[in-house]
Every structure is written in C-alpha cells, then in structure tokens.
C-alpha positions in Angstrom: -0.5 -15.0 -4.9 0.5 -16.2 -1.5 2.2 -12.9 -0.2 2.0 -9.2 -1.1 4.8 -7.0 -0.1 4.2 -3.7 1.4 6.7 -1.1 0.7 7.3 2.1 1.6 6.0 4.2 -1.1 5.1 2.8 -4.6 7.0 1.0 -6.4 10.2 -1.8 -6.4 12.6 0.5 -5.6 11.3 1.4 -1.7 12.0 -0.6 0.8 9.7 -3.6 1.8 8.2 -3.1 5.2 7.1 -7.2 5.7 4.0 -9.3 3.6 0.8 -10.1 4.1 -0.5 -13.4 3.4 -3.1 -13.8 0.2 -7.1 -12.8 1.8 -5.5 -10.1 4.6 -7.9 -7.7 4.8 -6.5 -3.8 4.3 -8.4 -0.5 4.8 -7.5 1.7 1.8 -6.6 5.3 3.2 -5.4 7.0 -0.5 -4.3 5.4 -3.8 -0.6 6.9 -6.0 -1.4 9.5 -8.7 -0.9 6.8 -11.3 -3.5 4.7 -9.7 -1.4 1.2 -9.8 -0.9 1.5 -5.5 -3.0 1.6 -2.6 -1.9 3.3 0.4 -3.1 1.1 3.0 -3.3 1.3 7.4 -0.2 -0.9 8.7 0.8 -1.2 12.4 3.0 1.7 13.6 5.3 -0.7 14.8 6.2 -1.6 11.4 6.4 2.2 9.7 6.1 5.3 11.9 3.2 6.8 9.4 1.3 4.3 9.8 1.0 4.1 6.3 2.4 1.1 3.4 1.8 1.1 -0.1 0.2 -2.4 -2.0 0.3 -2.9 -5.8 -3.3 -2.5 -6.8 -3.4 -5.2 -9.7 -2.5 -8.0 -7.4 -5.8 -7.1 -4.7 -9.4 -6.9 -4.8 -10.9 -3.8 -3.3 -14.3 -2.6 -2.9 -15.6 0.8 -1.8 -12.4 2.9 -3.2 -14.1 5.3 -5.5 -13.4 8.3 -3.2 -10.0 7.8 -1.8 -7.5 10.5 -1.8 -5.1 11.0 -4.2 -1.3 10.6 -2.1 1.7 11.8 -3.4 4.4 9.4 -3.2 7.4 10.2 -0.6 11.0 10.4 -1.9 13.0 7.4 -3.6 15.6 6.1 -0.5 
C-alpha cells in the first residue's frame, strides 16, 4: 500500500485527516475495542486531540501488546 488514511475514528464513516506514506513511523498509543484500528499520535495542527486512527491490517507494529483500549468517538 502506498498511502494509508488517518481518520478521526475507526472506520470509513469517520472523516479522513489525511494520508501517510507507506513506511511512515507513527507512535501507537491505543487500539480500538475490536483491535482492528490503531490510535496513533498526530500533530495537533492536523487534529486538536493529537490522535488519529489507522486500519491495523495495513500496518506493521512493534511493542504494542500493552497499549490501552480506546473507545471510539461518536460517529459524525
């Protein structure tokens, strides 16, 4: 995959904050309850919360066994 959407929540129903290129390293800070999406740090200029959601099946992760489960925001 060349690019990956970073969204405001876990799923296509949430708006995209933009895309990251393949190979981009992001800090994982949480996981969705279904463990399908990772919550990653993004600049607050992109999202005031400082967090974005990326689809896990398109990523390679390390050291994420103890990240907290984060409840998704309400659907827009």
